[in-house]
C-alpha positions in Angstrom: 0.0 0.0 0.0 1.1 3.6 -0.5 0.6 6.5 1.9 2.6 8.9 4.1 4.8 8.8 7.2 3.7 11.8 9.3 6.2 12.9 12.0 5.2 15.6 14.5 7.8 17.2 16.8 6.8 18.4 20.2 8.1 18.2 23.8 7.0 16.2 26.9 6.1 19.5 28.7 3.6 20.6 26.1 -0.1 20.0 26.8 -3.3 20.1 24.9 -6.8 19.4 26.2 -5.3 18.8 29.8 -3.0 16.0 28.7 0.6 15.9 27.3 0.5 16.7 23.6 2.4 13.5 22.5 -0.3 11.5 24.3 -3.1 13.4 22.8 -1.7 12.9 19.3 -1.4 9.2 19.8 -4.9 8.9 21.3 -6.4 10.9 18.4 -4.7 8.7 15.8 -6.1 5.7 17.6 -9.6 7.1 17.9 -9.5 7.9 14.2 -8.8 4.3 13.4 -5.3 4.7 12.2 -3.1 1.4 12.1 -0.6 2.8 14.6 1.2 5.7 16.1 4.5 5.9 18.0 5.8 8.5 20.4 9.7 8.5 20.5 11.4 10.4 23.3 14.7 12.0 22.3 17.6 12.7 24.5 17.8 16.3 23.4 17.2 18.6 20.5 16.5 22.1 19.4 13.9 23.9 17.2 13.3 27.3 15.5 14.2 29.2 18.7 17.6 27.5 18.8 17.2 26.6 22.5 18.5 23.1 23.4 15.8 21.0 25.1 16.8 18.0 27.2 15.9 16.2 30.4 17.1 17.9 33.7 16.5 16.1 37.0 15.3 19.2 38.8 12.7 20.4 36.4 9.7 19.2 34.5 10.9 17.1 31.5 11.3 19.1 28.4 12.7 16.3 26.2 11.8 16.5 22.6 9.3 13.8 21.4 8.6 12.7 17.8 5.1 11.2 17.1 5.1 9.1 14.0 2.3 7.5 12.1 1.8 5.9 8.7 -1.4 7.0 7.1 -3.3 7.0 3.8 -3.9 10.1 1.9 -7.4 10.5 3.2 -6.1 9.9 6.8 -3.5 12.6 6.4 -6.0 15.1 5.4 -8.4 14.2 8.2 -5.6 14.5 10.8 -4.5 17.8 9.5 -8.1 19.1 9.4 -8.3 17.9 13.2 -5.2 19.9 14.0 -6.6 23.0 12.4 -9.8 22.7 14.4 -7.9 22.2 17.6 -5.8 25.3 16.7 -2.6 23.3 17.0 0.4 24.5 15.1 3.1 21.7 15.0 6.3 21.3 13.0 6.1 18.2 11.0 7.2 16.3 8.0 5.3 14.2 5.5 7.1 11.5 3.4 5.5 9.3 0.8 6.0 5.6 1.9 5.1 2.1 0.8 3.9 0.0 3.7 2.4 -3.3 4.6 3.2 -6.6 6.4 6.4 -8.3 5.6 4.7 -11.7 4.9 2.7 -9.9 2.1 5.7 -8.5 0.4 6.4 -9.8 -3.1 
């Protein structure tokens, strides 16, 4: 099958609808019937403001998190429409992919 890898970049300390934003993204993908989504916590990183984010023992975790999902074109459109309705503005990348199960590959 063909579709897209969507990867969203956020941090553990960012919240939406009273829950951590990475959790919200994964739960929304699940509720929309997507095949899967994964939140990956990074050791450190920086974004457009050039500030280095990482985990510090004495403060709330600010570690970067990538949320990845493989979706169809229609699912991608639906997810971005949801983000607009929720007034979320996240950095992302969208890459065309071929996906499936290894046992079905020919």
